[in-house]
Backbone as CSV, one residue per row, in Angstrom:
resi,resn,N_x,N_y,N_z,CA_x,CA_y,CA_z,C_x,C_y,C_z
1,MET,-5.646,21.280,53.679,-6.771,20.429,53.276,-7.029,20.540,51.783
2,ASP,-6.964,21.789,51.328,-7.183,22.026,49.907,-6.128,21.335,49.067
3,SER,-4.876,21.371,49.552,-3.793,20.741,48.795,-3.991,19.235,48.725
4,ARG,-4.506,18.650,49.812,-4.756,17.205,49.811,-5.851,16.858,48.806
5,LEU,-6.876,17.688,48.770,-7.963,17.455,47.816,-7.457,17.567,46.383
6,ALA,-6.550,18.505,46.197,-5.980,18.681,44.865,-5.194,17.449,44.448
7,VAL,-4.401,16.902,45.389,-3.624,15.702,45.111,-4.544,14.541,44.773
8,VAL,-5.613,14.395,45.573,-6.578,13.321,45.338,-7.207,13.465,43.953
9,ALA,-7.531,14.717,43.603,-8.138,14.966,42.301,-7.195,14.571,41.169
10,VAL,-5.912,14.880,41.332,-4.921,14.530,40.320,-4.802,13.020,40.196
11,VAL,-4.764,12.341,41.340,-4.655,10.875,41.339,-5.849,10.250,40.634
12,ILE,-7.045,10.775,40.945,-8.266,10.259,40.311,-8.218,10.487,38.803
13,ALA,-7.757,11.673,38.408,-7.672,12.002,36.985,-6.694,11.085,36.272
14,LEU,-5.533,10.837,36.893,-4.537,9.951,36.299,-5.063,8.525,36.184
15,ALA,-5.747,8.088,37.217,-6.316,6.735,37.208,-7.365,6.603,36.116
16,SER,-8.166,7.661,35.969,-9.191,7.657,34.933,-8.561,7.602,33.555
17,ALA,-7.501,8.419,33.373,-6.802,8.437,32.085,-6.181,7.080,31.784
18,ALA,-5.615,6.465,32.824,-5.008,5.149,32.652,-6.061,4.121,32.266
19,GLY,-7.239,4.258,32.891,-8.325,3.340,32.573,-8.785,3.485,31.143
20,ILE,-8.874,4.756,30.690,-9.276,5.010,29.314,-8.236,4.460,28.345
21,ALA,-6.953,4.688,28.686,-5.870,4.202,27.832,-5.904,2.686,27.724
22,GLN,-6.149,2.020,28.869,-6.216,0.561,28.871,-7.385,0.070,28.028
23,GLU,-8.537,0.790,28.195,-9.721,0.424,27.423,-9.454,0.615,25.925
24,THR,-8.777,1.730,25.592,-8.446,1.989,24.192,-7.531,0.904,23.647
25,LYS,-6.546,0.498,24.451,-5.606,-0.534,24.024,-6.313,-1.853,23.806
26,GLU,-7.226,-2.196,24.725,-7.968,-3.449,24.597,-8.879,-3.409,23.380
27,SER,-9.512,-2.245,23.168,-10.372,-2.081,22.001,-9.564,-2.209,20.725
28,ALA,-8.376,-1.617,20.726,-7.503,-1.686,19.553,-7.085,-3.129,19.283
29,SER,-6.767,-3.862,20.335,-6.357,-5.255,20.175,-7.471,-6.078,19.548
30,ALA,-8.705,-5.808,19.977,-9.855,-6.528,19.432,-10.033,-6.202,17.941
31,LYS,-9.881,-4.919,17.595,-10.014,-4.510,16.197,-8.932,-5.150,15.339
32,LEU,-7.712,-5.169,15.866,-6.599,-5.742,15.117,-6.808,-7.234,14.873
33,ALA,-7.366,-7.913,15.876,-7.623,-9.349,15.730,-8.627,-9.605,14.609
34,VAL,-9.665,-8.775,14.554,-10.668,-8.898,13.495,-10.044,-8.620,12.134
35,MET,-9.203,-7.597,12.085,-8.561,-7.230,10.827,-7.612,-8.316,10.334
36,GLU,-6.888,-8.943,11.246,-5.972,-10.011,10.862,-6.719,-11.166,10.204
37,ALA,-7.884,-11.476,10.751,-8.705,-12.537,10.163,-9.212,-12.102,8.787
38,GLN,-9.477,-10.824,8.652,-9.984,-10.287,7.393,-8.952,-10.375,6.276
39,TYR,-7.668,-10.283,6.637,-6.617,-10.326,5.623,-6.664,-11.629,4.838
40,GLN,-6.913,-12.718,5.515,-6.948,-14.014,4.849,-8.065,-14.078,3.809
41,ALA,-9.183,-13.420,4.116,-10.317,-13.440,3.193,-10.147,-12.445,2.056
42,SER,-9.642,-11.258,2.389,-9.490,-10.213,1.379,-8.404,-9.230,1.785
43,PRO,-7.203,-9.350,1.209,-6.125,-8.408,1.526,-6.506,-6.962,1.251
44,GLY,-7.309,-6.744,0.207,-7.734,-5.391,-0.127,-8.601,-4.774,0.954
45,LYS,-9.570,-5.547,1.447,-10.444,-5.050,2.513,-9.654,-4.852,3.804
46,TYR,-8.670,-5.697,4.019,-7.801,-5.555,5.192,-7.046,-4.229,5.141
47,ALA,-6.447,-3.937,3.985,-5.691,-2.697,3.833,-6.604,-1.483,3.980
48,LYS,-7.812,-1.577,3.449,-8.771,-0.467,3.569,-9.169,-0.260,5.025
49,ALA,-9.407,-1.366,5.734,-9.762,-1.275,7.153,-8.612,-0.676,7.952
50,ALA,-7.384,-1.028,7.589,-6.208,-0.487,8.271,-6.107,1.022,8.058
51,THR,-6.437,1.470,6.849,-6.423,2.902,6.549,-7.459,3.637,7.396
52,GLU,-8.672,3.094,7.440,-9.738,3.736,8.213,-9.411,3.748,9.696
53,TYR,-8.845,2.662,10.183,-8.480,2.594,11.603,-7.370,3.593,11.918
54,THR,-6.407,3.694,11.015,-5.295,4.619,11.206,-5.792,6.056,11.346
55,LYS,-6.816,6.402,10.579,-7.354,7.760,10.614,-7.951,8.118,11.972
56,THR,-8.350,7.108,12.737,-8.997,7.376,14.024,-7.990,7.625,15.141
57,LEU,-6.732,7.327,14.899,-5.717,7.450,15.945,-5.137,8.860,15.982
58,ASP,-5.097,9.426,17.157,-4.580,10.775,17.367,-3.078,10.688,17.640
59,VAL,-2.271,11.140,16.694,-0.820,11.016,16.836,-0.254,11.958,17.888
60,ASN,-1.082,12.880,18.377,-0.631,13.774,19.450,-0.703,13.101,20.815
61,GLU,-1.383,11.961,20.866,-1.446,11.148,22.080,-0.382,10.054,21.964
62,ASP,0.515,9.999,22.917,1.651,9.077,22.840,1.226,7.635,22.590
63,ALA,0.236,7.183,23.365,-0.196,5.786,23.238,-0.754,5.505,21.845
64,GLN,-1.530,6.438,21.320,-2.132,6.239,20.008,-1.102,6.389,18.888
65,PHE,-0.103,7.215,19.116,0.991,7.322,18.144,1.716,5.981,18.024
66,VAL,1.994,5.372,19.180,2.656,4.061,19.188,1.791,3.031,18.482
67,MET,0.482,3.060,18.753,-0.437,2.123,18.118,-0.444,2.302,16.600
68,ARG,-0.368,3.552,16.173,-0.373,3.814,14.728,0.889,3.267,14.072
69,MET,2.022,3.443,14.723,3.262,2.929,14.167,3.271,1.401,14.167
70,GLU,2.701,0.804,15.193,2.598,-0.653,15.244,1.696,-1.164,14.121
71,MET,0.616,-0.411,13.867,-0.290,-0.771,12.783,0.441,-0.685,11.449
72,PHE,1.204,0.362,11.274,1.977,0.540,10.046,2.938,-0.638,9.838
73,ASP,3.674,-0.976,10.881,4.641,-2.073,10.777,3.954,-3.386,10.433
74,LYS,2.826,-3.630,11.071,2.116,-4.898,10.862,1.619,-5.012,9.419
75,VAL,1.042,-3.925,8.896,0.513,-3.955,7.533,1.643,-4.097,6.513
76,MET,2.730,-3.375,6.736,3.829,-3.387,5.768,4.564,-4.725,5.734
77,GLN,4.361,-5.548,6.743,4.995,-6.865,6.788,4.213,-7.914,6.000
78,LYS,3.006,-7.577,5.588,2.181,-8.548,4.876,2.788,-8.875,3.510
79,PRO,2.749,-10.144,3.127,3.312,-10.528,1.825,2.433,-10.080,0.667
80,PHE,3.045,-9.917,-0.463,2.325,-9.543,-1.688,1.454,-10.724,-2.101
81,PRO,0.146,-10.536,-2.249,-0.733,-11.653,-2.617,-0.319,-12.292,-3.941
82,ALA,-0.361,-13.602,-3.987,0.035,-14.317,-5.199,-1.045,-14.256,-6.274
83,ASP,-2.295,-14.260,-5.847,-3.415,-14.214,-6.780,-3.534,-12.819,-7.393
84,GLU,-3.694,-12.734,-8.713,-3.694,-11.439,-9.388,-4.866,-10.550,-8.966
85,ILE,-6.031,-11.125,-8.773,-7.191,-10.333,-8.377,-6.996,-9.774,-6.975
86,ARG,-6.538,-10.621,-6.051,-6.296,-10.175,-4.682,-5.152,-9.160,-4.622
87,ALA,-4.142,-9.373,-5.469,-3.014,-8.445,-5.509,-3.458,-7.071,-6.010
88,GLU,-4.331,-7.053,-6.998,-4.837,-5.776,-7.523,-5.604,-5.020,-6.441
89,GLU,-6.492,-5.719,-5.759,-7.283,-5.087,-4.693,-6.364,-4.591,-3.571
90,TRP,-5.349,-5.373,-3.255,-4.378,-5.040,-2.208,-3.650,-3.735,-2.541
91,LEU,-3.133,-3.653,-3.759,-2.369,-2.477,-4.163,-3.235,-1.228,-4.225
92,ARG,-4.456,-1.376,-4.692,-5.357,-0.214,-4.781,-5.537,0.441,-3.412
93,GLU,-5.613,-0.366,-2.369,-5.821,0.170,-1.021,-4.504,0.551,-0.345
94,MET,-3.430,-0.163,-0.664,-2.142,0.134,-0.032,-1.618,1.512,-0.418
95,LYS,-1.966,1.983,-1.597,-1.560,3.330,-2.008,-2.056,4.361,-1.009
96,TYR,-3.303,4.198,-0.575,-3.891,5.143,0.370,-3.308,4.971,1.765
97,PHE,-3.110,3.716,2.166,-2.563,3.455,3.492,-1.174,4.066,3.638
98,ILE,-0.333,3.834,2.653,1.023,4.383,2.699,0.990,5.898,2.593
99,GLY,0.108,6.407,1.762,0.015,7.847,1.571,-0.288,8.617,2.848
100,ILE,-1.232,8.117,3.646,-1.594,8.852,4.865,-0.545,8.693,5.958
101,ASN,0.314,7.684,5.808,1.372,7.492,6.809,2.680,8.192,6.442
102,LEU,2.919,8.387,5.168,4.178,8.992,4.746,4.363,10.396,5.322
103,HIS,3.284,11.146,5.396,3.383,12.508,5.930,3.851,12.473,7.385
104,LEU,3.342,11.512,8.146,3.744,11.383,9.546,5.202,10.945,9.648
105,LEU,5.612,10.019,8.800,7.008,9.576,8.791,7.930,10.742,8.443
106,GLN,7.448,11.569,7.558,8.219,12.757,7.182,8.354,13.716,8.369
107,GLN,7.245,13.929,9.069,7.251,14.851,10.212,8.166,14.360,11.337
108,THR,8.212,13.055,11.513,9.007,12.480,12.608,10.408,12.071,12.155
109,ASN,10.710,12.360,10.888,12.035,12.038,10.343,12.372,10.557,10.528
110,ASP,11.361,9.707,10.265,11.493,8.266,10.482,12.091,7.605,9.237
111,LYS,13.397,7.612,9.159,14.078,7.066,7.989,13.869,5.556,7.866
112,LYS,13.851,4.874,8.990,13.720,3.420,8.975,12.423,2.997,8.290
113,ARG,11.326,3.634,8.668,10.037,3.257,8.086,9.896,3.789,6.657
114,MET,10.555,4.894,6.360,10.532,5.363,4.976,11.264,4.381,4.060
115,LEU,12.296,3.761,4.581,12.984,2.731,3.804,12.095,1.497,3.638
116,THR,11.228,1.250,4.622,10.246,0.166,4.482,9.324,0.452,3.307
117,VAL,8.901,1.708,3.183,8.068,2.118,2.045,8.845,1.941,0.747
118,ALA,10.118,2.321,0.763,10.958,2.186,-0.434,11.082,0.716,-0.847
119,ARG,11.233,-0.178,0.126,11.343,-1.613,-0.193,10.015,-2.139,-0.746
120,PHE,8.903,-1.634,-0.204,7.583,-2.011,-0.732,7.478,-1.582,-2.195
121,LEU,7.905,-0.358,-2.466,7.879,0.142,-3.842,8.798,-0.690,-4.720
122,GLY,9.946,-1.087,-4.189,10.861,-1.926,-4.953,10.227,-3.257,-5.327
123,ASP,9.449,-3.825,-4.397,8.735,-5.074,-4.669,7.716,-4.864,-5.784
124,VAL,7.005,-3.744,-5.709,6.006,-3.418,-6.733,6.678,-3.242,-8.094
125,ARG,7.757,-2.474,-8.122,8.448,-2.211,-9.384,9.047,-3.496,-9.983
126,GLY,9.409,-4.429,-9.097,9.961,-5.692,-9.564,8.933,-6.557,-10.283
127,ARG,7.661,-6.241,-10.104,6.581,-7.003,-10.745,6.057,-6.308,-12.006
128,MET,6.651,-5.183,-12.316,6.208,-4.421,-13.475,6.800,-5.001,-14.759
129,VAL,5.944,-5.184,-15.757,6.386,-5.670,-17.068,6.675,-4.448,-17.933
130,LYS,7.914,-4.328,-18.375,8.318,-3.163,-19.157,7.563,-3.115,-20.485
131,ASP,7.100,-1.913,-20.841,6.372,-1.685,-22.105,5.181,-2.634,-22.240
132,TYR,4.478,-2.833,-21.133,3.352,-3.782,-21.128,2.226,-3.303,-22.044
133,LYS,1.680,-4.220,-22.797,0.548,-3.934,-23.671,-0.632,-4.816,-23.273
134,SER,-1.793,-4.207,-23.161,-2.987,-4.966,-22.806,-3.297,-6.005,-23.875
135,LYS,-3.624,-7.212,-23.428,-3.854,-8.310,-24.367,-5.284,-8.849,-24.322
136,ALA,-6.048,-8.438,-23.341,-7.434,-8.903,-23.266,-8.242,-8.271,-24.399
137,THR,-9.320,-8.919,-24.775,-10.136,-8.429,-25.884,-11.616,-8.472,-25.542
138,ASN,-12.355,-7.596,-26.189,-13.814,-7.617,-26.042,-14.463,-8.549,-27.056
139,TRP,-13.634,-9.096,-27.956,-14.137,-9.942,-29.030,-13.700,-11.388,-28.828
140,VAL,-13.793,-11.837,-27.599,-13.338,-13.175,-27.273,-14.183,-14.239,-27.987
141,GLY,-13.479,-15.200,-28.564,-14.142,-16.355,-29.172,-14.906,-16.079,-30.449
142,VAL,-14.653,-14.937,-31.101,-15.404,-14.600,-32.318,-15.169,-15.642,-33.418
143,GLU,-13.914,-16.043,-33.590,-13.595,-17.017,-34.631,-14.299,-18.352,-34.383
144,ILE,-14.426,-18.704,-33.105,-15.099,-19.966,-32.764,-16.589,-19.864,-33.067
145,LEU,-17.160,-18.703,-32.784,-18.586,-18.497,-33.097,-18.820,-18.570,-34.603
146,MET,-17.864,-18.045,-35.344,-17.990,-18.097,-36.807,-17.924,-19.539,-37.298
147,LYS,-17.021,-20.334,-36.682,-16.938,-21.749,-37.065,-18.241,-22.467,-36.753
148,ALA,-18.837,-22.103,-35.622,-20.089,-22.754,-35.209,-21.293,-22.165,-35.932
149,ARG,-21.062,-21.046,-36.657,-22.117,-20.365,-37.397,-23.272,-19.935,-36.503
150,VAL,-22.881,-19.353,-35.351,-23.887,-18.820,-34.421,-23.404,-17.462,-33.912
151,ASN,-24.346,-16.694,-33.399,-24.006,-15.401,-32.794,-23.938,-15.474,-31.273
152,ASN,-24.682,-16.411,-30.721,-24.760,-16.572,-29.273,-23.993,-17.828,-28.862
153,PRO,-23.024,-17.698,-27.942,-22.256,-18.889,-27.517,-23.132,-19.978,-26.921
154,ASN,-24.296,-19.601,-26.408,-25.200,-20.607,-25.848,-25.794,-21.507,-26.932
155,ASP,-25.676,-21.076,-28.182,-26.241,-21.840,-29.292,-25.229,-22.821,-29.897
156,ILE,-24.000,-22.840,-29.363,-22.992,-23.780,-29.868,-23.385,-25.199,-29.472
157,THR,-23.515,-26.071,-30.453,-23.920,-27.449,-30.178,-22.751,-28.432,-30.286
158,ASN,-21.734,-28.036,-31.030,-20.557,-28.891,-31.183,-19.745,-28.868,-29.888
159,GLU,-19.557,-30.028,-29.273,-18.887,-30.113,-27.975,-17.439,-29.630,-28.042
160,VAL,-16.756,-29.915,-29.146,-15.358,-29.496,-29.295,-15.272,-27.980,-29.359
161,LEU,-16.138,-27.381,-30.176,-16.158,-25.918,-30.296,-16.610,-25.268,-28.984
162,LYS,-17.529,-25.915,-28.300,-17.991,-25.388,-27.015,-16.846,-25.350,-26.017
163,ALA,-16.046,-26.422,-25.988,-14.896,-26.487,-25.082,-13.859,-25.422,-25.458
164,GLU,-13.654,-25.236,-26.757,-12.706,-24.213,-27.224,-13.169,-22.814,-26.805
165,TYR,-14.467,-22.579,-26.925,-14.998,-21.258,-26.571,-14.864,-21.006,-25.070
166,ASP,-15.196,-22.003,-24.277,-15.096,-21.856,-22.819,-13.651,-21.571,-22.397
167,LYS,-12.711,-22.255,-23.052,-11.292,-22.039,-22.748,-10.869,-20.622,-23.159
168,ALA,-11.356,-20.158,-24.301,-11.016,-18.818,-24.775,-11.526,-17.755,-23.799
169,VAL,-12.709,-17.964,-23.268,-13.278,-17.027,-22.291,-12.455,-17.020,-21.012
170,LEU,-12.084,-18.232,-20.559,-11.289,-18.347,-19.341,-9.916,-17.693,-19.512
171,ASP,-9.272,-17.960,-20.659,-7.949,-17.380,-20.921,-8.030,-15.860,-21.012
172,ASN,-9.087,-15.374,-21.620,-9.247,-13.922,-21.759,-9.466,-13.261,-20.400
173,GLN,-10.187,-13.948,-19.513,-10.420,-13.396,-18.176,-9.112,-13.334,-17.392
174,LYS,-8.296,-14.371,-17.536,-6.992,-14.369,-16.878,-6.135,-13.219,-17.399
175,GLN,-6.215,-12.997,-18.707,-5.440,-11.905,-19.299,-5.950,-10.548,-18.827
176,LEU,-7.265,-10.444,-18.674,-7.862,-9.208,-18.173,-7.410,-8.929,-16.744
177,ASP,-7.325,-9.978,-15.923,-6.832,-9.829,-14.545,-5.385,-9.351,-14.547
178,ALA,-4.578,-9.919,-15.463,-3.177,-9.518,-15.569,-3.058,-8.065,-16.037
179,ASP,-3.919,-7.670,-16.976,-3.924,-6.289,-17.466,-4.236,-5.314,-16.329
180,ARG,-5.239,-5.644,-15.542,-5.638,-4.764,-14.443,-4.535,-4.647,-13.400
181,LEU,-3.878,-5.777,-13.111,-2.802,-5.751,-12.121,-1.650,-4.884,-12.608
182,GLN,-1.287,-5.023,-13.874,-0.194,-4.210,-14.403,-0.544,-2.722,-14.382
183,PHE,-1.798,-2.404,-14.618,-2.222,-1.001,-14.555,-2.062,-0.469,-13.140
184,VAL,-2.497,-1.254,-12.154,-2.407,-0.815,-10.761,-0.944,-0.735,-10.320
185,ILE,-0.120,-1.676,-10.775,1.311,-1.641,-10.456,1.929,-0.348,-10.985
186,SER,1.621,-0.018,-12.226,2.153,1.206,-12.830,1.675,2.444,-12.082
187,ASP,0.404,2.450,-11.710,-0.168,3.593,-10.990,0.443,3.720,-9.597
188,THR,0.626,2.587,-8.930,1.232,2.593,-7.597,2.667,3.087,-7.660
189,ASP,3.398,2.650,-8.664,4.775,3.111,-8.865,4.814,4.630,-9.037
190,ARG,3.938,5.148,-9.866,3.909,6.594,-10.130,3.598,7.387,-8.860
191,ILE,2.594,6.933,-8.111,2.154,7.670,-6.926,3.190,7.605,-5.808
192,LEU,3.673,6.395,-5.502,4.616,6.259,-4.390,5.965,6.893,-4.701
193,THR,6.390,6.819,-5.955,7.647,7.478,-6.327,7.536,8.979,-6.108
194,SER,6.397,9.536,-6.503,6.170,10.970,-6.321,6.103,11.343,-4.836
195,LEU,5.418,10.520,-4.051,5.296,10.795,-2.614,6.650,10.696,-1.910
196,LEU,7.443,9.703,-2.284,8.775,9.561,-1.694,9.649,10.768,-2.038
197,ALA,9.582,11.195,-3.284,10.370,12.355,-3.698,9.967,13.585,-2.905
198,GLY,8.647,13.772,-2.725,8.170,14.922,-1.965,8.606,14.880,-0.515
199,SER,8.580,13.684,0.080,8.987,13.545,1.480,10.469,13.824,1.656
200,ILE,11.273,13.307,0.733,12.720,13.519,0.826,13.061,15.000,0.649
201,LYS,12.385,15.654,-0.275,12.621,17.081,-0.494,12.332,17.887,0.762
202,SER,11.308,17.472,1.500,10.932,18.199,2.712,11.809,17.832,3.903
203,MET,12.230,16.575,3.957,12.963,16.083,5.124,14.460,16.304,5.044
204,MET,15.040,15.747,3.996,16.498,15.654,3.948,16.992,15.717,2.506
205,PRO,16.783,16.849,1.825,17.122,16.933,0.404,18.602,16.767,0.093
206,HIS,19.460,16.909,1.108,20.895,16.819,0.862,21.538,15.608,1.548
207,ASP,20.699,14.706,2.048,21.220,13.509,2.700,21.503,12.465,1.623
208,GLU,22.659,12.532,1.037,23.003,11.668,-0.089,22.991,10.188,0.276
209,GLU,23.427,9.880,1.467,23.451,8.473,1.889,22.039,7.905,1.934
210,PHE,21.119,8.654,2.531,19.735,8.181,2.636,19.078,8.114,1.255
211,ILE,19.307,9.114,0.438,18.742,9.124,-0.912,19.212,7.894,-1.688
212,SER,20.470,7.564,-1.564,21.014,6.383,-2.243,20.368,5.113,-1.715
213,GLN,20.115,5.045,-0.411,19.458,3.874,0.187,18.039,3.722,-0.360
214,VAL,17.330,4.844,-0.491,15.966,4.817,-1.030,15.979,4.340,-2.475
215,ILE,16.877,4.888,-3.269,16.965,4.515,-4.680,17.265,3.025,-4.841
216,THR,18.175,2.509,-4.012,18.526,1.091,-4.073,17.367,0.208,-3.630
217,ALA,16.740,0.568,-2.502,15.645,-0.245,-1.954,14.434,-0.273,-2.878
218,ALA,14.138,0.864,-3.507,12.946,0.963,-4.358,13.235,0.631,-5.816
219,HIS,14.496,0.290,-6.126,14.883,-0.004,-7.514,14.509,1.151,-8.446
220,LEU,14.783,2.370,-7.993,14.422,3.545,-8.774,15.485,3.855,-9.824
221,PRO,15.081,4.453,-10.925,16.049,4.812,-11.961,16.929,5.971,-11.508
222,ASP,18.019,6.172,-12.204,18.961,7.225,-11.835,18.349,8.611,-11.893
223,ASP,17.342,8.793,-12.773,16.764,10.129,-12.914,15.829,10.489,-11.747
224,PHE,15.728,9.585,-10.746,14.902,9.905,-9.578,15.427,11.163,-8.881
225,ARG,16.722,11.346,-8.895,17.308,12.527,-8.243,16.789,13.818,-8.866
226,ALA,16.455,13.750,-10.156,15.946,14.946,-10.822,14.596,15.368,-10.245
227,LYS,13.823,14.390,-9.736,12.535,14.707,-9.128,12.710,15.490,-7.829
228,LEU,13.888,15.354,-7.223,14.151,16.068,-5.979,14.471,17.539,-6.239
229,ASP,14.849,17.815,-7.467,15.144,19.202,-7.867,16.147,19.843,-6.922
230,THR,17.161,19.067,-6.593,18.165,19.584,-5.675,19.507,18.949,-5.971
231,LYS,20.531,19.527,-5.479,21.876,19.008,-5.648,22.536,18.894,-4.288
232,PRO,23.493,18.005,-4.149,24.170,17.876,-2.857,24.821,19.209,-2.455
233,VAL,24.830,19.447,-1.155,25.466,20.660,-0.649,26.978,20.517,-0.790
234,VAL,27.599,21.503,-1.415,29.049,21.501,-1.579,29.643,22.491,-0.577
235,GLU,30.411,21.948,0.327,31.028,22.813,1.352,32.068,23.710,0.683
236,PRO,32.056,24.973,1.056,33.052,25.896,0.481,34.464,25.501,0.885
237,LYS,35.393,25.653,-0.048,36.776,25.310,0.234,37.423,26.366,1.132
238,VAL,38.226,25.914,2.034,38.929,26.827,2.933,40.297,27.106,2.355
239,HIS,40.591,28.368,2.085,41.888,28.751,1.497,42.877,29.114,2.600
């Protein structure tokens, strides 16, 4: 009788666990649907929400581990925003999203997804302007104000000069957006390159084939190997 009660108890426990898992899956699906809609409005807020959601998943639970990997795949498939402001916000948050996932990829020896990170970095590096210099100014339209002989742009009465000043402000804002994006691109490159190097050193410091794949996918310079502080293993010669 006791054994039957024990079996019943196990069945009830399994059913309860299954119910919780189903509820968790349904809840996750609802959250993901909301997040997908959020991406269209703000890629940056979407990436931030994905990071926060990822933190709630327990990777020691099989179902939640799968959900986390699915979340990772879904986010990494998103295209790079074309708009500079949205792209800047996107990259600022993606650094954190990738950062909290790289450690897990390292622990699970997930080369496929690490190469996804490398390709993301390659996309970022491909948008970097070499030796970029900031071009925005805090003294926008000064020459126009001097022509108009006023200190306040609101006091410009000449329509031609007013149009010139408005255009100068607009152009300067566009340049400021470009400056900010290039800064974030450079920062993202520095952080992700360092994180990739650290992961490779811990996972597979002598896997030359994989290291070469990462370097190619991320468009990394040849000196990336120096960050690994390691050399390929040379098998001793047999005499």
